N, C-alpha and C positions, 0 to 999 in steps of 0.2 A: 571823165566823172558823169554819172546819172543826174539825171535830172529828176524833181519828186515826180514827176506826168511817168517818166520810164520806170522809176521804184514800184510806182503804182500797176504800172501794164506789167511789169516784171512778177509781182509779185499773184496778184489776177490771175497768170496764164498758167503762175507754176501750180499755185491752186486746183488746176484744169488739170493739171498733170504734163504740161508743155514742158520741155527744157527750153530757157531762152540762151542761145547762144549770140554773142558779139564778137563781131569783129571787125579789125581796119579798114577802111575801104581799098586801099593798097592791095590788100590781098584780096580780095575782090578781082579786080581787076588787074594785077600781076602773077597770081600765083592762084588760080584755081584747084590746084590740084591739092596744097595745102588746108584749101577750105576741104574737102574732101574727104580729106585725112583725119583731118578733126574733128570730124559730124560725122563719120563711122567711128572713131574712138568713143564718142559719147552713146552711139547706138548701139557699140557694143558692150559698154558697159551697161546700159541700163537693161538690155536684154540679158545679162548675168546674171543682174538682181532680181529678177522677173522670171527667171527661166527654169 
């Protein structure tokens, strides 16, 4: 669950056109390939919608 500061930060970054992605720490250290895959999915979706 996000706290108010995180919600405000997410809103601000989103207003600037950034996609905010959050992952559990375990994925960062144990499965970086999963992270790369998920990030690519988001980037591909954004490229399709702007392309």
